C-alpha positions in Angstrom: -0.3 -44.6 86.6 3.3 -43.8 86.7 6.2 -46.2 87.2 6.6 -45.3 90.8 3.0 -46.0 91.6 3.2 -49.3 89.7 6.2 -50.3 91.7 4.3 -49.7 95.0 1.3 -51.7 93.7 3.6 -54.6 92.8 5.4 -54.5 96.1 2.1 -54.6 98.0 1.0 -57.7 96.0 -2.0 -55.9 94.6 -0.8 -56.1 90.9 -2.5 -59.1 89.3 -0.9 -59.0 85.8 0.8 -56.9 83.2 0.0 -57.0 79.5 2.4 -55.7 76.9 0.6 -54.6 73.8 1.4 -52.8 70.5 0.1 -49.3 70.0 -2.8 -48.8 67.6 -0.5 -47.5 64.9 2.1 -50.3 65.6 4.8 -47.7 66.3 5.6 -49.0 69.8 4.5 -50.9 72.9 2.5 -50.0 75.9 1.9 -51.6 79.4 -1.5 -52.3 80.8 -1.5 -52.9 84.5 -4.3 -55.0 86.0 -4.9 -54.8 89.8 -6.4 -57.6 91.9 -9.7 -55.6 92.2 -10.0 -55.6 88.4 -8.9 -52.0 87.9 -7.0 -51.6 84.6 -4.7 -48.7 83.9 -2.0 -47.9 81.4 1.5 -47.0 82.4 1.7 -43.2 81.8 4.7 -41.1 81.0 6.0 -38.7 83.7 5.1 -35.5 82.0 1.6 -36.3 80.6 -1.4 -38.4 81.1 -0.8 -40.2 77.8 0.2 -43.8 77.8 3.9 -44.3 77.8 5.1 -45.8 74.5 8.2 -47.9 74.4 10.1 -48.2 71.1 10.8 -51.9 71.5 9.3 -54.8 73.4 12.6 -55.3 75.2 12.4 -51.8 76.6 8.9 -52.6 77.9 10.2 -55.8 79.5 13.0 -53.9 81.2 10.4 -51.5 82.6 8.5 -54.5 84.0 11.7 -55.6 85.8 12.1 -52.1 87.3 8.5 -52.2 88.5 9.1 -55.6 90.1 7.1 -57.8 87.8 8.5 -61.2 87.1 5.8 -62.3 84.6 4.1 -60.4 81.8 2.0 -61.5 78.9 2.3 -60.1 75.4 -0.8 -59.4 73.3 -0.1 -59.0 69.6 -3.5 -57.5 68.7 
């Protein structure tokens, strides 16, 4: 799911929660979006279907604000 689609999901009230988690190789951070119907998707980059990787947790939090999310949980594993 791209940022634009996530913003629409948030505006419609169908976004249940956002989880910020480190990548498997601990190089960056990813966003997992959970919809009210239980559907879980990663935020993707614009040019590929790979999950978008943020260099810092602050950058991922700024993206959450752009999407319209006021609360996000952080998973350290």
